[in-house]
C-alpha angles and dihedrals in degrees: 000000000000110000110241094190125056109245096223093047089051092051092047094049095046092045095048101038104034109019102042093245096310108157113241136182131212097247095045117120113245091223089059093057107097095211096046112104139135092288090051089053092055091044089052092058092051093043093052090052094049099040102035107015087243121152114202126188106238091221091054091047090058089061093060110114101173138033087252090056089053090047092051091050089051091050091049090051095059112104117231 
């Protein structure tokens, strides 16, 4: 799969707009991120749509365990 979203840009956007600037890494577990909660999860879906034109199924988003999982869902949600 060709990544349609730059990894660093993804990290920067999620960090700045959802996590209050908390530094995150791709292989970090979402449950280990202090600022990640159910509201963050909903905000993530909206943010991906606005920032990257990525549509993510909310049920699929719930299955994301790591930042990389969330990133891959965002990449898959970008229309060709």
